[in-house]
C-alpha positions in Angstrom: 73.4 146.1 90.9 73.0 144.6 87.4 71.3 141.3 87.1 72.6 139.7 83.9 69.9 137.0 84.0 67.7 139.2 82.0 70.0 138.9 79.0 69.1 136.1 76.7 71.9 134.2 74.8 70.0 131.3 73.4 72.8 130.2 71.1 75.1 129.5 74.1 74.9 126.4 76.3 72.5 127.3 79.2 74.8 125.8 81.9 77.7 127.9 80.7 75.5 131.0 80.3 74.3 130.7 83.9 77.9 130.2 85.1 78.9 133.5 83.6 75.8 135.2 85.0 76.3 133.9 88.5 80.0 134.9 88.6 79.5 138.3 87.0 76.3 139.7 88.5 78.0 140.9 91.7 80.4 143.2 89.9 78.0 146.2 89.4 76.9 147.9 86.2 80.2 148.8 84.6 82.1 145.7 85.5 79.0 143.6 84.8 78.9 144.9 81.3 82.6 144.2 80.9 82.1 140.6 82.1 79.1 140.2 79.7 81.3 141.4 76.9 84.0 138.8 77.8 81.3 136.1 77.9 80.1 137.1 74.4 83.7 137.2 73.2 84.2 133.6 74.2 81.0 132.7 72.3 82.4 134.5 69.3 85.7 132.8 69.5 84.1 129.4 69.7 82.0 130.2 66.7 84.9 131.7 64.7 86.9 128.5 65.2 84.2 126.7 63.3 83.1 129.4 61.0 84.8 128.1 57.8 84.0 124.5 58.4 81.3 122.6 56.5 80.4 119.0 57.5 81.0 116.6 54.6 82.9 119.0 52.4 86.5 118.0 51.5 89.2 120.1 53.2 91.9 120.7 50.7 95.6 121.0 51.7 96.6 124.6 52.0 100.2 123.9 51.3 102.8 121.1 51.1 106.0 120.3 52.9 109.2 118.9 51.3 111.7 117.6 53.8 115.2 116.5 53.1 116.6 113.1 54.0 117.2 112.4 57.7 120.5 112.6 59.5 121.6 109.3 61.1 122.3 110.5 64.7 124.2 108.1 67.0 124.0 108.0 70.8 127.6 109.0 70.9 126.9 112.1 68.9 124.0 113.0 71.2 126.1 112.6 74.4 128.9 114.6 72.9 126.5 117.4 72.0 125.0 117.3 75.5 128.3 118.3 77.1 128.2 121.7 75.4 124.7 122.6 76.6 124.0 125.2 79.2 121.1 125.2 81.7 117.7 125.2 79.9 115.6 126.4 82.9 112.5 128.0 81.4 108.9 128.7 82.2 106.7 127.5 79.4 103.4 129.5 79.5 100.1 127.9 78.6 98.8 128.9 75.2 95.0 129.1 75.2 93.3 129.0 71.8 90.8 131.6 72.9 91.9 135.1 73.7 93.8 135.4 77.0 91.1 137.8 78.4 88.3 135.3 77.6 90.3 132.5 79.0 90.9 134.2 82.3 87.2 135.2 82.5 86.2 131.5 81.8 88.6 130.4 84.6 87.2 132.9 87.0 83.6 131.9 86.2 84.5 128.2 86.8 86.2 129.0 90.0 83.2 130.9 91.3 81.3 127.7 91.7 77.6 126.9 92.0 75.0 125.1 94.0 75.3 121.6 92.5 77.1 118.9 94.6 79.0 116.0 93.2 77.0 112.9 92.4 78.0 109.4 93.3 80.0 107.4 90.8 78.3 104.1 91.7 76.4 102.6 88.7 72.8 101.4 89.4 72.2 98.7 86.9 75.4 96.5 86.8 77.8 95.6 89.5 81.2 96.8 88.2 84.0 94.5 87.6 87.3 95.1 89.4 89.1 98.1 87.8 92.6 97.9 86.4 95.0 97.4 89.3 98.7 97.9 89.8 100.7 95.1 88.1 104.1 95.1 89.9 105.6 98.3 88.4 105.7 101.7 90.1 108.8 103.9 90.1 110.0 107.5 89.9 110.6 108.9 86.4 112.3 112.1 85.4 112.4 115.2 87.6 112.6 118.9 87.1 116.1 119.0 88.5 117.5 116.2 86.3 115.7 117.5 83.2 117.1 121.1 83.1 114.7 123.0 85.3 111.9 123.9 82.8 108.3 123.6 83.8 105.7 122.3 83.4 107.1 118.9 82.6 104.8 117.8 79.8 105.0 114.2 81.0 104.7 111.7 78.1 105.8 108.2 77.5 105.3 104.9 75.7 105.9 101.2 76.3 107.5 98.8 73.9 108.2 95.1 74.0 111.4 95.6 76.1 111.5 99.3 77.1 109.6 102.2 78.5 110.6 105.6 77.1 109.7 108.8 79.0 109.8 112.2 77.4 109.5 115.5 79.3 110.4 119.1 78.7 114.2 119.1 77.9 114.9 115.4 78.4 114.2 111.9 77.2 115.1 108.7 79.0 114.7 104.9 78.2 114.0 102.4 81.0 114.4 98.6 81.0 111.1 96.9 81.4 112.8 93.8 82.9 114.4 96.0 85.6 111.8 98.7 86.5 113.4 102.0 87.2 116.7 101.1 85.6 117.6 103.9 83.2 119.5 102.7 80.1 120.1 106.0 78.4 119.1 109.6 78.7 119.5 112.6 76.4 118.7 116.3 76.5 116.1 117.0 73.8 118.4 119.7 72.2 121.2 117.2 72.0 118.9 114.4 70.9 117.5 116.3 67.9 120.7 118.3 67.2 118.6 121.4 67.6 119.9 125.0 67.5 117.2 126.0 70.0 115.4 124.4 73.0 112.7 121.9 71.8 109.7 121.5 74.1 106.3 119.8 74.1 107.8 116.3 73.4 105.7 113.3 72.5 106.8 109.7 72.0 105.0 106.6 70.5 106.0 103.0 69.9 105.0 101.3 66.7 103.9 97.8 67.9 104.0 96.4 64.3 107.4 97.7 63.1 109.0 98.1 66.5 110.1 101.6 66.1 110.1 104.7 68.4 108.7 107.9 67.0 109.3 111.2 68.7 108.3 114.8 68.0 108.9 118.2 69.7 108.5 121.8 68.7 110.0 125.3 69.1 108.7 128.8 69.6 109.3 131.7 67.2 111.8 134.2 68.3 109.8 137.2 67.1 106.8 138.0 65.0 109.1 138.3 62.0 110.9 135.0 62.6 111.1 133.2 59.2 111.8 129.7 60.7 108.7 127.5 61.0 109.5 124.0 62.0 109.1 121.1 64.4 111.4 118.2 65.2 110.9 114.5 64.3 113.0 111.4 65.0 112.5 107.6 64.3 114.7 104.9 65.9 116.4 102.6 63.4 115.7 99.5 65.6 113.6 98.5 68.6 116.4 99.7 70.9 115.6 103.3 72.0 119.2 103.8 73.0 120.5 103.1 69.5 120.8 105.4 66.5 118.0 107.5 65.1 116.9 108.9 61.8 116.6 112.6 62.9 114.8 115.3 60.9 116.1 118.4 62.6 113.9 120.8 60.7 110.5 119.7 59.4 109.7 123.1 57.9 106.2 124.3 57.0 105.3 127.5 55.1 103.4 128.9 52.2 99.7 129.0 52.0 98.3 130.7 55.1 101.6 130.7 57.1 103.3 133.9 57.9 106.6 134.9 59.4 106.5 134.5 63.1 104.1 131.5 63.0 105.0 128.5 65.2 103.5 125.2 66.2 102.4 124.7 69.8 101.1 121.6 71.6 101.9 119.0 68.9 99.9 115.9 68.9 101.4 112.6 67.8 99.5 109.5 66.4 99.8 106.8 63.9 97.8 104.6 61.5 99.2 101.4 60.0 101.0 103.3 57.2 101.4 106.8 58.5 102.6 109.0 61.3 100.2 111.8 62.2 101.3 115.2 63.6 98.9 117.9 64.6 99.3 121.2 66.5 98.0 124.7 67.2 99.6 127.5 65.1 100.2 130.9 66.8 101.4 134.0 65.1 103.2 135.7 68.0 105.7 134.4 70.5 103.4 135.6 73.3 100.3 134.1 71.7 97.8 134.8 68.9 96.0 131.6 67.9 95.4 131.2 64.2 94.3 127.7 63.4 95.2 124.0 64.0 97.1 122.0 61.4 97.6 118.4 60.6 100.5 116.7 58.6 100.4 113.0 57.7 103.8 111.4 57.0 104.4 108.1 55.3 106.1 105.5 57.5 107.8 104.0 54.5 109.8 107.2 54.1 110.8 108.1 57.6 111.4 104.6 58.9 114.2 104.4 56.2 115.5 107.9 56.8 114.3 109.1 53.4 113.2 112.6 52.4 109.5 113.0 52.2 106.7 115.3 51.1 103.2 115.7 52.2 100.1 117.8 52.5 99.5 120.3 55.2 95.9 120.7 56.3 95.1 123.9 58.1 92.1 125.9 59.4 91.1 122.9 61.7 89.5 123.0 65.1 91.9 123.9 67.9 94.0 121.2 69.7 93.0 118.5 67.2 94.2 115.1 68.5 95.2 112.3 66.2 94.5 108.6 67.0 96.7 105.6 67.6 95.0 103.1 65.3 95.0 99.5 66.5 93.7 97.8 63.3 94.0 98.0 59.5 91.2 100.6 59.0 92.1 102.9 56.1 90.0 105.7 57.6 91.8 107.8 60.3 89.7 109.8 62.8 90.7 113.0 64.5 89.0 114.7 67.4 88.8 118.1 69.0 86.7 119.7 71.8 86.5 123.5 71.4 83.0 124.8 70.7 81.4 124.0 74.1 78.5 122.0 72.7 79.9 119.4 70.2 83.0 117.5 69.3 84.7 118.0 66.0 85.2 114.6 64.3 87.4 114.6 61.2 88.0 111.6 58.8 91.2 111.2 56.8 91.7 108.8 54.0 94.8 107.6 52.1 96.9 109.7 54.4 100.1 107.8 53.7 99.9 108.9 50.0 101.0 112.5 49.6 99.0 113.0 46.4 95.8 111.2 47.4 95.3 112.2 51.0 91.9 113.6 51.9 90.4 115.1 55.0 86.8 116.0 55.8 84.9 117.2 58.8 82.7 114.1 59.1 80.5 115.4 61.9 79.9 117.8 64.8 79.1 115.1 67.4 76.4 116.2 69.8 77.5 115.8 73.4 76.4 117.5 76.7 77.5 121.1 77.0 81.0 121.4 78.5 83.0 124.3 79.9 86.5 125.4 81.0 87.3 123.6 84.3 88.2 125.5 87.5 91.8 125.2 88.7 92.7 122.7 91.4 93.4 123.9 95.0 96.1 122.4 97.2 96.0 121.9 100.9 97.8 124.6 103.0 98.3 127.2 100.3 96.4 129.6 98.1 98.4 128.5 95.0 96.3 126.6 92.5 97.2 124.0 89.9 96.5 124.7 86.3 93.8 122.4 84.8 94.0 123.9 81.3 91.0 124.6 79.0 88.8 121.7 78.1 91.1 120.3 75.4 91.9 116.7 74.8 95.5 116.5 76.0 96.6 113.2 74.4 96.0 111.1 71.4 92.8 109.1 70.9 92.6 105.3 70.6 90.9 104.1 67.4 89.9 100.5 67.0 87.0 99.1 64.9 84.3 101.8 64.8 85.2 103.2 68.2 87.2 106.3 69.0 88.2 106.9 72.7 89.4 110.1 74.4 89.0 112.1 77.6 89.3 115.8 78.6 89.0 117.7 81.8 86.0 120.0 82.1 83.8 121.6 84.7 81.6 119.1 86.6 78.1 120.5 86.1 77.7 123.7 88.1 80.1 122.7 90.8 83.5 124.2 91.7 85.2 120.9 90.6 87.2 119.9 87.6 86.7 116.3 86.5 87.8 114.2 83.5 85.0 113.2 81.1 85.6 110.3 78.7 83.9 109.4 75.4 83.6 106.3 73.3 82.4 107.6 69.9 80.9 105.6 67.0 82.7 106.5 63.8 81.3 104.2 61.2 78.2 102.2 60.2 74.6 102.7 61.3 75.6 104.4 64.6 78.2 106.7 63.1 78.7 110.2 64.6 77.0 109.3 67.9 78.3 108.6 71.4 78.4 104.9 72.4 79.1 105.9 76.0 80.4 108.7 78.1 80.9 109.7 81.7 82.9 111.5 84.4 85.4 109.8 86.6 87.0 111.1 89.7 88.4 110.2 93.1 85.6 111.2 95.5 83.0 113.7 96.6 85.5 116.5 97.5 88.4 115.8 95.1 89.5 118.0 92.2 90.5 115.8 89.3 92.4 116.8 86.1 95.2 116.1 83.5 93.7 112.8 82.3 94.6 110.4 79.5 93.0 107.2 78.3 93.8 104.2 76.1 91.6 101.3 75.1 92.2 97.9 73.5 90.3 95.9 70.9 88.3 94.1 73.6 86.8 97.3 74.9 88.9 97.4 78.0 90.0 101.0 78.9 92.8 102.4 81.1 93.0 105.9 82.5 95.4 108.0 84.6 94.8 111.5 86.1 95.8 113.8 88.9 93.7 114.7 92.0 93.8 116.9 95.0 91.5 117.1 98.0 91.3 120.1 100.4 87.8 119.7 101.9 87.3 116.1 102.9 85.4 115.9 106.2 88.1 113.5 107.4 91.2 115.7 107.5 93.4 112.7 107.2 92.1 112.0 103.7 92.9 115.5 102.4 96.0 115.3 100.2 98.4 117.0 97.8 98.5 116.2 94.1 98.2 112.5 93.5 98.7 110.3 90.5 95.7 108.0 90.1 94.6 105.3 87.7 91.6 103.2 86.9 89.9 101.4 84.0 86.7 99.8 82.8 85.7 96.5 81.3 83.0 96.0 78.6 80.6 94.4 81.1 80.7 97.5 83.3 77.7 99.9 83.2 77.9 102.3 80.3 79.7 105.5 81.2 81.2 104.1 84.3 84.9 104.3 85.4 85.5 103.8 89.1 87.6 106.0 91.4 90.4 103.5 91.0 93.6 103.7 93.0 96.4 106.1 93.9 99.8 105.4 92.3 101.6 108.1 94.2 100.7 111.0 96.5 102.9 114.1 96.6 104.3 115.0 100.0 104.1 118.8 99.5 102.3 121.5 97.5 103.8 123.0 94.4 104.3 126.7 95.3 107.9 127.6 94.3 107.8 127.8 90.5 106.9 131.3 89.3 103.2 131.5 88.7 100.6 133.7 87.0 97.9 135.0 89.3 98.6 132.4 91.9 98.3 129.4 89.4 101.2 126.9 89.2 101.7 125.4 85.8 100.8 121.7 85.6 100.8 119.0 83.0 100.4 120.0 80.2 99.6 116.3 79.6 99.9 112.7 80.8 100.1 109.5 78.9 98.7 105.9 78.8 100.1 103.3 76.4 99.1 99.7 75.8 101.7 97.0 76.6 102.4 94.9 73.5 103.9 92.1 75.6 101.5 89.4 76.8 101.3 88.6 80.5 102.4 85.4 82.2 98.9 84.2 83.1 96.6 82.3 80.7 94.4 84.8 78.8 96.6 87.8 79.5 97.3 88.7 75.9 98.8 91.8 74.3 97.4 95.2 75.2 95.5 93.9 78.3 98.0 95.9 80.5 99.0 99.5 80.1 101.8 101.8 81.3 101.1 105.3 82.6 103.2 108.3 83.3 102.0 111.4 85.1 103.2 114.4 87.1 103.8 114.5 90.9 105.6 117.0 93.3 109.0 116.3 94.8 109.5 119.6 96.5 107.9 123.1 96.6 109.7 124.1 93.4 110.5 120.7 91.9 108.1 118.6 89.8 108.6 114.9 89.5 107.0 112.1 87.5 105.7 108.6 88.3 105.6 105.6 86.0 103.4 102.5 86.6 102.0 99.4 84.9 98.3 98.6 85.4 96.0 96.0 84.0 93.3 93.4 84.3 95.7 90.5 84.4 99.3 89.5 85.1 
């Protein structure tokens, strides 16, 4: 037998190195060497993704886009287009930004487990305040059946002053806040965008200042010679999400480093006070071949009026770069990525609403504890696992003052558990490029926790949602299928602490019926938390002190569902 522990890889995080060693050493000489090669490959991939980056050096746009004026698309036109659509049932594979071989090896290493047990979540210095609690709203959202059959759902949503809008793969629906669960309108994404193909990976945001809904989705290339490179963008003309939209059916990108066959996967959507921000991973083959991440800033003044627009395209960025939702008037916009296992990539953009003056710089590689790909989550009563993805941030950050908040699912120490880990980073001033606080949150000592999102308000209150399963609780009655959970923290809580919170909904069955790869059911790929711009009814319950969440659940063995809830610290 080959003991890989004699190999020294000092440049790689020690915890992750030991994970690979412990999971590979039992394979024997030949397979052990193969496993070591895969381990070194992931190191090389992580390094390569940062190889051309220099902290503090301006990143110049590699090309520009020029987009024609929008088409004003009415609800009547959308409904008419929907009547001609066929079934959109489709399996959407996960696109890791490392090589598929390295990704599977990382998952196998995480699944192998280790000696460390879960620690308690209880803080030792400050008694925690009550976490965010349910505030009168919890109802079922869109389902796999109603949305066209595609999976995973890519559950996303946003709350406005009068509506909650949910977007999933193949469908978007607006609900009335005053009558929770009452759907006011619903459109297939293809009909909504007037698209010639099947848009997927939808995201939606609400602009609290200008009271507009902004939506994006993307498409996959048809071949490695496909000349079409585009994503879809739409902005409501009014606060009413069931009214007409300025639709840009083809935001094309090309030139510079782009080649035929390139396409945008996993778009991120954020906004500052004057700009909408779109990010995403660029692949060069329909089946996968990660090239780089890109970012496109778009002036609100143009798209909120349906005008044509131009803008810079920044490429060569760290994978799965997430934009922020900015809650104040800061002219600096901060972007965040987690992909090199030891640091977080923190970028700063300035003048992003001005196509000719926009700048981007890698401000810092923020030092954080080493992190690794999480193990997949088991389900009671079946060998089928739920996909927990690859350590990426799955949703936009919240930016307010000198703080930037986000969370990602990673491996919890050397255990067999996945768990969300959150960060509040300091972006400016004396503490810039450091971590104000960070910590794991999860349901309990035997739970598997994943697919988390976070949002925070100007007062430092944070809200989170995630999924959990439990297959090993010593009390069999407490074992459960995939659950939607939520929690939050207040500024007086111990630093790094978010409590186990509460369940919003527990699925009645395991997900086993959707076709899977190597016994893993697709899940996510993301969830969403959005701050409620409407004040509550009690004294002191101002804007953004409550939040709306949307996340995935299971309706039947081959049918995903979603659950929507309102949580907060006041009514």
